[in-house]
TIGU-942706 format. One record per residue (C-alpha): x negated, y negated, z; residue number from 1. Coordinates in steps of 0.25 Angstrom, whole numbers, plus 5000, padded with zeros to 4 digits. Example, Ala and Ser with C-alpha at 12.3 -4.5 7.8 and 13.67 -1.06 7.14 Angstrom:
// residues 2
- u | v | w | vexpa
- 4951 | 5018 | 5031 | 1 .
- 4945 | 5004 | 5029 | 2 .
This chain:
// residues 434
- u | v | w | vexpa
- 5133 | 5014 | 4998 | 1 .
- 5148 | 5011 | 5000 | 2 .
- 5143 | 4997 | 5004 | 3 .
- 5136 | 4996 | 4992 | 4 .
- 5148 | 5001 | 4984 | 5 .
- 5156 | 4988 | 4990 | 6 .
- 5145 | 4978 | 4988 | 7 .
- 5146 | 4969 | 4976 | 8 .
- 5134 | 4961 | 4977 | 9 .
- 5122 | 4961 | 4967 | 10 .
- 5112 | 4964 | 4978 | 11 .
- 5114 | 4971 | 4993 | 12 .
- 5107 | 4971 | 5005 | 13 .
- 5109 | 4981 | 5016 | 14 .
- 5107 | 4979 | 5031 | 15 .
- 5113 | 4986 | 5044 | 16 .
- 5125 | 4980 | 5051 | 17 .
- 5115 | 4977 | 5065 | 18 .
- 5104 | 4970 | 5058 | 19 .
- 5102 | 4956 | 5055 | 20 .
- 5098 | 4948 | 5042 | 21 .
- 5092 | 4934 | 5044 | 22 .
- 5100 | 4925 | 5039 | 23 .
- 5094 | 4921 | 5025 | 24 .
- 5092 | 4934 | 5022 | 25 .
- 5102 | 4933 | 5010 | 26 .
- 5096 | 4921 | 5006 | 27 .
- 5082 | 4925 | 5005 | 28 .
- 5085 | 4939 | 4995 | 29 .
- 5094 | 4931 | 4986 | 30 .
- 5083 | 4920 | 4986 | 31 .
- 5074 | 4932 | 4982 | 32 .
- 5084 | 4935 | 4971 | 33 .
- 5087 | 4920 | 4965 | 34 .
- 5072 | 4920 | 4963 | 35 .
- 5072 | 4934 | 4957 | 36 .
- 5086 | 4940 | 4950 | 37 .
- 5078 | 4952 | 4947 | 38 .
- 5074 | 4957 | 4961 | 39 .
- 5082 | 4970 | 4964 | 40 .
- 5077 | 4972 | 4979 | 41 .
- 5073 | 4962 | 4990 | 42 .
- 5068 | 4967 | 5004 | 43 .
- 5063 | 4957 | 5016 | 44 .
- 5057 | 4961 | 5029 | 45 .
- 5065 | 4964 | 5042 | 46 .
- 5062 | 4965 | 5056 | 47 .
- 5069 | 4972 | 5069 | 48 .
- 5080 | 4967 | 5077 | 49 .
- 5080 | 4972 | 5091 | 50 .
- 5085 | 4968 | 5106 | 51 .
- 5074 | 4960 | 5106 | 52 .
- 5074 | 4952 | 5094 | 53 .
- 5067 | 4953 | 5079 | 54 .
- 5054 | 4962 | 5079 | 55 .
- 5047 | 4973 | 5070 | 56 .
- 5047 | 4965 | 5058 | 57 .
- 5044 | 4972 | 5045 | 58 .
- 5037 | 4962 | 5035 | 59 .
- 5037 | 4970 | 5022 | 60 .
- 5028 | 4969 | 5010 | 61 .
- 5033 | 4967 | 4995 | 62 .
- 5037 | 4978 | 4987 | 63 .
- 5027 | 4989 | 4991 | 64 .
- 5032 | 5003 | 4986 | 65 .
- 5023 | 5012 | 4992 | 66 .
- 5027 | 5005 | 5006 | 67 .
- 5040 | 5008 | 5003 | 68 .
- 5038 | 5022 | 5001 | 69 .
- 5030 | 5024 | 5015 | 70 .
- 5043 | 5018 | 5021 | 71 .
- 5055 | 5009 | 5020 | 72 .
- 5049 | 4994 | 5021 | 73 .
- 5060 | 4989 | 5013 | 74 .
- 5071 | 4993 | 5023 | 75 .
- 5078 | 4978 | 5026 | 76 .
- 5084 | 4968 | 5020 | 77 .
- 5084 | 4974 | 5006 | 78 .
- 5093 | 4967 | 4994 | 79 .
- 5096 | 4978 | 4983 | 80 .
- 5104 | 4976 | 4969 | 81 .
- 5117 | 4981 | 4972 | 82 .
- 5115 | 4988 | 4958 | 83 .
- 5102 | 4993 | 4959 | 84 .
- 5107 | 5001 | 4973 | 85 .
- 5118 | 5009 | 4965 | 86 .
- 5108 | 5010 | 4953 | 87 .
- 5100 | 5020 | 4963 | 88 .
- 5111 | 5026 | 4969 | 89 .
- 5115 | 5018 | 4981 | 90 .
- 5112 | 5025 | 4995 | 91 .
- 5110 | 5039 | 4997 | 92 .
- 5116 | 5047 | 5009 | 93 .
- 5106 | 5058 | 5009 | 94 .
- 5097 | 5050 | 5014 | 95 .
- 5103 | 5042 | 5024 | 96 .
- 5094 | 5035 | 5034 | 97 .
- 5085 | 5031 | 5024 | 98 .
- 5095 | 5027 | 5012 | 99 .
- 5088 | 5014 | 5012 | 100 .
- 5075 | 5018 | 5008 | 101 .
- 5081 | 5027 | 4998 | 102 .
- 5089 | 5018 | 4992 | 103 .
- 5078 | 5007 | 4991 | 104 .
- 5068 | 5019 | 4986 | 105 .
- 5077 | 5022 | 4974 | 106 .
- 5078 | 5007 | 4972 | 107 .
- 5064 | 5004 | 4972 | 108 .
- 5062 | 5015 | 4961 | 109 .
- 5071 | 5006 | 4952 | 110 .
- 5064 | 4992 | 4955 | 111 .
- 5053 | 4985 | 4960 | 112 .
- 5059 | 4972 | 4958 | 113 .
- 5060 | 4970 | 4974 | 114 .
- 5057 | 4958 | 4983 | 115 .
- 5053 | 4958 | 4996 | 116 .
- 5057 | 4944 | 5005 | 117 .
- 5045 | 4943 | 5016 | 118 .
- 5055 | 4938 | 5026 | 119 .
- 5062 | 4947 | 5038 | 120 .
- 5076 | 4945 | 5034 | 121 .
- 5082 | 4958 | 5040 | 122 .
- 5082 | 4962 | 5055 | 123 .
- 5084 | 4977 | 5057 | 124 .
- 5091 | 4978 | 5071 | 125 .
- 5083 | 4990 | 5079 | 126 .
- 5090 | 4998 | 5088 | 127 .
- 5087 | 5012 | 5095 | 128 .
- 5094 | 5020 | 5086 | 129 .
- 5089 | 5013 | 5072 | 130 .
- 5079 | 5015 | 5063 | 131 .
- 5074 | 5001 | 5066 | 132 .
- 5068 | 5006 | 5078 | 133 .
- 5063 | 5020 | 5073 | 134 .
- 5066 | 5027 | 5062 | 135 .
- 5066 | 5040 | 5071 | 136 .
- 5079 | 5035 | 5076 | 137 .
- 5084 | 5040 | 5062 | 138 .
- 5075 | 5052 | 5060 | 139 .
- 5082 | 5057 | 5047 | 140 .
- 5078 | 5043 | 5040 | 141 .
- 5063 | 5047 | 5039 | 142 .
- 5067 | 5060 | 5031 | 143 .
- 5077 | 5053 | 5022 | 144 .
- 5067 | 5040 | 5019 | 145 .
- 5057 | 5053 | 5015 | 146 .
- 5067 | 5059 | 5008 | 147 .
- 5070 | 5045 | 5000 | 148 .
- 5055 | 5044 | 4998 | 149 .
- 5055 | 5058 | 4992 | 150 .
- 5067 | 5055 | 4984 | 151 .
- 5060 | 5043 | 4977 | 152 .
- 5047 | 5050 | 4975 | 153 .
- 5054 | 5061 | 4967 | 154 .
- 5062 | 5051 | 4958 | 155 .
- 5051 | 5045 | 4954 | 156 .
- 5044 | 5059 | 4951 | 157 .
- 5032 | 5058 | 4961 | 158 .
- 5027 | 5071 | 4969 | 159 .
- 5026 | 5068 | 4983 | 160 .
- 5030 | 5070 | 4996 | 161 .
- 5033 | 5061 | 5007 | 162 .
- 5031 | 5064 | 5022 | 163 .
- 5033 | 5055 | 5034 | 164 .
- 5024 | 5049 | 5045 | 165 .
- 5030 | 5053 | 5057 | 166 .
- 5022 | 5043 | 5066 | 167 .
- 5024 | 5031 | 5057 | 168 .
- 5036 | 5036 | 5049 | 169 .
- 5029 | 5032 | 5036 | 170 .
- 5033 | 5040 | 5022 | 171 .
- 5020 | 5045 | 5016 | 172 .
- 5021 | 5049 | 5002 | 173 .
- 5011 | 5060 | 4997 | 174 .
- 5012 | 5061 | 4981 | 175 .
- 5007 | 5073 | 4974 | 176 .
- 4992 | 5068 | 4966 | 177 .
- 4997 | 5072 | 4952 | 178 .
- 4983 | 5073 | 4946 | 179 .
- 4970 | 5073 | 4954 | 180 .
- 4963 | 5064 | 4945 | 181 .
- 4948 | 5063 | 4947 | 182 .
- 4946 | 5050 | 4956 | 183 .
- 4931 | 5042 | 4955 | 184 .
- 4928 | 5038 | 4969 | 185 .
- 4919 | 5026 | 4968 | 186 .
- 4911 | 5022 | 4979 | 187 .
- 4901 | 5010 | 4979 | 188 .
- 4889 | 5012 | 4987 | 189 .
- 4886 | 4998 | 4991 | 190 .
- 4883 | 5002 | 5006 | 191 .
- 4874 | 5012 | 5012 | 192 .
- 4871 | 5027 | 5007 | 193 .
- 4874 | 5033 | 5020 | 194 .
- 4888 | 5027 | 5020 | 195 .
- 4891 | 5031 | 5005 | 196 .
- 4885 | 5046 | 5008 | 197 .
- 4895 | 5048 | 5019 | 198 .
- 4907 | 5042 | 5011 | 199 .
- 4904 | 5053 | 4999 | 200 .
- 4901 | 5064 | 5009 | 201 .
- 4913 | 5061 | 5016 | 202 .
- 4923 | 5061 | 5001 | 203 .
- 4919 | 5075 | 4998 | 204 .
- 4925 | 5083 | 5010 | 205 .
- 4936 | 5073 | 5014 | 206 .
- 4942 | 5071 | 5000 | 207 .
- 4951 | 5081 | 4995 | 208 .
- 4955 | 5075 | 4982 | 209 .
- 4949 | 5085 | 4970 | 210 .
- 4945 | 5076 | 4961 | 211 .
- 4935 | 5064 | 4962 | 212 .
- 4921 | 5059 | 4959 | 213 .
- 4913 | 5050 | 4968 | 214 .
- 4905 | 5038 | 4961 | 215 .
- 4896 | 5030 | 4969 | 216 .
- 4892 | 5016 | 4962 | 217 .
- 4881 | 5009 | 4967 | 218 .
- 4873 | 4996 | 4965 | 219 .
- 4859 | 4999 | 4962 | 220 .
- 4850 | 5012 | 4957 | 221 .
- 4844 | 5018 | 4969 | 222 .
- 4845 | 5033 | 4973 | 223 .
- 4858 | 5038 | 4978 | 224 .
- 4858 | 5050 | 4987 | 225 .
- 4865 | 5064 | 4981 | 226 .
- 4880 | 5064 | 4983 | 227 .
- 4892 | 5070 | 4975 | 228 .
- 4895 | 5057 | 4968 | 229 .
- 4891 | 5050 | 4955 | 230 .
- 4882 | 5037 | 4956 | 231 .
- 4884 | 5026 | 4948 | 232 .
- 4874 | 5014 | 4949 | 233 .
- 4877 | 4999 | 4946 | 234 .
- 4866 | 4990 | 4949 | 235 .
- 4873 | 4980 | 4944 | 236 .
- 4886 | 4980 | 4951 | 237 .
- 4889 | 4968 | 4960 | 238 .
- 4898 | 4973 | 4971 | 239 .
- 4907 | 4985 | 4972 | 240 .
- 4918 | 4979 | 4963 | 241 .
- 4908 | 4982 | 4953 | 242 .
- 4903 | 4994 | 4957 | 243 .
- 4917 | 5000 | 4956 | 244 .
- 4921 | 4995 | 4943 | 245 .
- 4907 | 5001 | 4937 | 246 .
- 4911 | 5014 | 4944 | 247 .
- 4923 | 5016 | 4936 | 248 .
- 4916 | 5014 | 4924 | 249 .
- 4908 | 5026 | 4927 | 250 .
- 4919 | 5037 | 4930 | 251 .
- 4934 | 5039 | 4921 | 252 .
- 4942 | 5046 | 4932 | 253 .
- 4955 | 5041 | 4934 | 254 .
- 4955 | 5037 | 4948 | 255 .
- 4945 | 5028 | 4956 | 256 .
- 4943 | 5027 | 4969 | 257 .
- 4935 | 5016 | 4976 | 258 .
- 4929 | 5020 | 4989 | 259 .
- 4920 | 5012 | 4999 | 260 .
- 4907 | 5020 | 5004 | 261 .
- 4911 | 5019 | 5018 | 262 .
- 4924 | 5027 | 5014 | 263 .
- 4926 | 5041 | 5021 | 264 .
- 4939 | 5049 | 5020 | 265 .
- 4947 | 5053 | 5032 | 266 .
- 4955 | 5063 | 5025 | 267 .
- 4952 | 5072 | 5013 | 268 .
- 4965 | 5068 | 5006 | 269 .
- 4963 | 5053 | 5005 | 270 .
- 4961 | 5053 | 4991 | 271 .
- 4972 | 5061 | 4987 | 272 .
- 4982 | 5053 | 4994 | 273 .
- 4976 | 5040 | 4987 | 274 .
- 4976 | 5048 | 4972 | 275 .
- 4991 | 5050 | 4977 | 276 .
- 4993 | 5036 | 4975 | 277 .
- 4984 | 5032 | 4965 | 278 .
- 4991 | 5042 | 4955 | 279 .
- 5004 | 5034 | 4955 | 280 .
- 5005 | 5024 | 4942 | 281 .
- 5010 | 5014 | 4950 | 282 .
- 4997 | 5014 | 4962 | 283 .
- 4986 | 5006 | 4957 | 284 .
- 4976 | 5007 | 4969 | 285 .
- 4977 | 5014 | 4982 | 286 .
- 4970 | 5014 | 4996 | 287 .
- 4968 | 5021 | 5008 | 288 .
- 4968 | 5019 | 5023 | 289 .
- 4952 | 5016 | 5028 | 290 .
- 4949 | 5018 | 5042 | 291 .
- 4936 | 5014 | 5049 | 292 .
- 4929 | 5024 | 5059 | 293 .
- 4937 | 5015 | 5071 | 294 .
- 4950 | 5022 | 5065 | 295 .
- 4956 | 5007 | 5060 | 296 .
- 4960 | 5002 | 5045 | 297 .
- 4949 | 4997 | 5037 | 298 .
- 4959 | 4997 | 5025 | 299 .
- 4974 | 5000 | 5023 | 300 .
- 4979 | 4991 | 5011 | 301 .
- 4974 | 4976 | 5010 | 302 .
- 4981 | 4965 | 5013 | 303 .
- 4979 | 4952 | 5005 | 304 .
- 4980 | 4938 | 5009 | 305 .
- 4977 | 4942 | 5024 | 306 .
- 4965 | 4934 | 5032 | 307 .
- 4958 | 4931 | 5019 | 308 .
- 4960 | 4939 | 5005 | 309 .
- 4964 | 4952 | 5011 | 310 .
- 4963 | 4961 | 5023 | 311 .
- 4965 | 4976 | 5026 | 312 .
- 4980 | 4979 | 5029 | 313 .
- 4980 | 4984 | 5045 | 314 .
- 4964 | 4982 | 5045 | 315 .
- 4960 | 4988 | 5060 | 316 .
- 4973 | 4994 | 5063 | 317 .
- 4972 | 5009 | 5071 | 318 .
- 4972 | 5018 | 5056 | 319 .
- 4982 | 5025 | 5060 | 320 .
- 4991 | 5013 | 5066 | 321 .
- 5005 | 5012 | 5058 | 322 .
- 5002 | 4997 | 5055 | 323 .
- 5014 | 4988 | 5054 | 324 .
- 5026 | 4994 | 5050 | 325 .
- 5017 | 5006 | 5048 | 326 .
- 5011 | 5001 | 5035 | 327 .
- 4997 | 5005 | 5039 | 328 .
- 5001 | 5020 | 5038 | 329 .
- 5008 | 5019 | 5026 | 330 .
- 5006 | 5018 | 5011 | 331 .
- 5009 | 5006 | 5005 | 332 .
- 5006 | 4995 | 4995 | 333 .
- 4995 | 4984 | 4996 | 334 .
- 4990 | 4973 | 4987 | 335 .
- 4976 | 4980 | 4988 | 336 .
- 4967 | 4991 | 4995 | 337 .
- 4954 | 4992 | 4999 | 338 .
- 4943 | 4996 | 4987 | 339 .
- 4936 | 5005 | 5000 | 340 .
- 4947 | 5016 | 4995 | 341 .
- 4953 | 5011 | 4982 | 342 .
- 4960 | 5022 | 4972 | 343 .
- 4964 | 5016 | 4959 | 344 .
- 4966 | 5023 | 4945 | 345 .
- 4955 | 5020 | 4934 | 346 .
- 4966 | 5014 | 4924 | 347 .
- 4972 | 5004 | 4936 | 348 .
- 4958 | 4999 | 4939 | 349 .
- 4955 | 4997 | 4924 | 350 .
- 4968 | 4989 | 4922 | 351 .
- 4963 | 4979 | 4933 | 352 .
- 4948 | 4979 | 4929 | 353 .
- 4944 | 4985 | 4941 | 354 .
- 4936 | 4977 | 4953 | 355 .
- 4933 | 4963 | 4952 | 356 .
- 4918 | 4963 | 4953 | 357 .
- 4918 | 4948 | 4957 | 358 .
- 4924 | 4951 | 4969 | 359 .
- 4918 | 4957 | 4983 | 360 .
- 4922 | 4972 | 4986 | 361 .
- 4934 | 4967 | 4995 | 362 .
- 4941 | 4957 | 4985 | 363 .
- 4937 | 4965 | 4973 | 364 .
- 4946 | 4978 | 4979 | 365 .
- 4959 | 4967 | 4982 | 366 .
- 4956 | 4961 | 4968 | 367 .
- 4957 | 4975 | 4962 | 368 .
- 4970 | 4979 | 4969 | 369 .
- 4976 | 4966 | 4965 | 370 .
- 4974 | 4968 | 4951 | 371 .
- 4980 | 4982 | 4951 | 372 .
- 4992 | 4976 | 4958 | 373 .
- 4993 | 4965 | 4949 | 374 .
- 4993 | 4977 | 4937 | 375 .
- 5006 | 4982 | 4943 | 376 .
- 4999 | 4993 | 4953 | 377 .
- 5002 | 4996 | 4968 | 378 .
- 4990 | 4995 | 4978 | 379 .
- 4992 | 5007 | 4988 | 380 .
- 4988 | 5010 | 5003 | 381 .
- 4990 | 5025 | 5007 | 382 .
- 4986 | 5026 | 5023 | 383 .
- 4985 | 5042 | 5020 | 384 .
- 4971 | 5041 | 5013 | 385 .
- 4964 | 5039 | 5024 | 386 .
- 4948 | 5034 | 5024 | 387 .
- 4936 | 5029 | 5033 | 388 .
- 4930 | 5016 | 5028 | 389 .
- 4923 | 5006 | 5038 | 390 .
- 4923 | 4994 | 5028 | 391 .
- 4912 | 4986 | 5026 | 392 .
- 4911 | 4973 | 5032 | 393 .
- 4909 | 4960 | 5022 | 394 .
- 4896 | 4953 | 5022 | 395 .
- 4902 | 4941 | 5017 | 396 .
- 4914 | 4933 | 5013 | 397 .
- 4917 | 4932 | 4998 | 398 .
- 4923 | 4921 | 4997 | 399 .
- 4921 | 4919 | 4982 | 400 .
- 4928 | 4933 | 4981 | 401 .
- 4940 | 4927 | 4989 | 402 .
- 4941 | 4916 | 4982 | 403 .
- 4943 | 4924 | 4967 | 404 .
- 4954 | 4932 | 4975 | 405 .
- 4962 | 4920 | 4980 | 406 .
- 4961 | 4915 | 4965 | 407 .
- 4965 | 4928 | 4958 | 408 .
- 4975 | 4933 | 4969 | 409 .
- 4982 | 4922 | 4977 | 410 .
- 4996 | 4928 | 4977 | 411 .
- 4994 | 4940 | 4983 | 412 .
- 4983 | 4934 | 4994 | 413 .
- 4994 | 4926 | 4997 | 414 .
- 5005 | 4934 | 4997 | 415 .
- 5002 | 4950 | 4997 | 416 .
- 5014 | 4957 | 4993 | 417 .
- 5012 | 4969 | 5002 | 418 .
- 5010 | 4961 | 5014 | 419 .
- 5020 | 4952 | 5020 | 420 .
- 5018 | 4938 | 5022 | 421 .
- 5024 | 4936 | 5034 | 422 .
- 5011 | 4946 | 5040 | 423 .
- 4999 | 4940 | 5046 | 424 .
- 4989 | 4934 | 5037 | 425 .
- 4977 | 4936 | 5046 | 426 .
- 4979 | 4950 | 5047 | 427 .
- 4983 | 4962 | 5038 | 428 .
- 4989 | 4970 | 5050 | 429 .
- 5004 | 4967 | 5045 | 430 .
- 5007 | 4958 | 5058 | 431 .
- 5016 | 4948 | 5056 | 432 .
- 5010 | 4934 | 5053 | 433 .
- 5008 | 4922 | 5061 | 434 .
């Protein structure tokens, strides 16, 4: 704060005395300001500086508010308007150890005019006593960070509590469910009846959410075994997207969950966890962590523009692996999540026009999420909602659907804002690209 009082520049950046900047770090930030003078905060990528050289790059996504509540991924290098720092009250000494995180949390309550420079401009020196080496070097830092997040939630009048995952040092925000609105669980029965029966029979004992109905929507009119659900027949529906759209017309519940018939819950609070997020007005759709019988990831969000149109994030990773920079175990934003388990509010579904029935299932899911993002909502993945799913293998390549997606969404397929452009375009594993 004393340094801020002496500062006279319109913009301020903070760095530790033993860290290093790239020679063009200041130039890159000023270049952003020359293109957009309305920006309030700029951040860039970083890595660690050790006796052996540079390593451990943190290649960040563009602004991801839910990721930021899971950890201070902005960190270094930050450029901030000095007046904005003063407006929010500068640094708080009662949160020493996480004073920078607290400041950024308060600033991001005031503005979303935030720009990310996808280049490593800051080298954070790693020493045995530094939190760059391990946050456990400063045990009070985790508690200070937790209190900073709780302060943010209290200022926004969000009823929630914050816990620390001590294995990964990730923060989890659990919000109070203000109203358990009735959820229509829509299941398409395109595949064999035994799988569907298993899915439905697993839902009741493994779903603690208090208010839901199960709707089975299926092509054809053949008889159906007695199960605790409502059946909607759709003999003229051409694909899963059309089945989903028809099912929505047959219910008036406020929240809609689209579920693949191959899904089976792992824990009974999965739907409550997803509902905690879908109740937030800024969130448009919520996806879960889907794990196959081998204990590896089938879905943990979707990355666009990787090896074609899209790939599941961290596909094939062990379910409890932290992932690169712990991102597999964090609540974070993506451009899309899988329709195999997707929760959305009815008004959002109707606002964007539902699923495009001219597209195959996988492309229709992605297109639906991108329409939600275009309408101004966030797409969210939570690893805390865990379910089993054996993803079906596509029987053919949908070339016409791929052409539609490339024509409709060229910019985001070229540059997914939640996946750093310096990461691999061959695998969605968050490894450094070639």
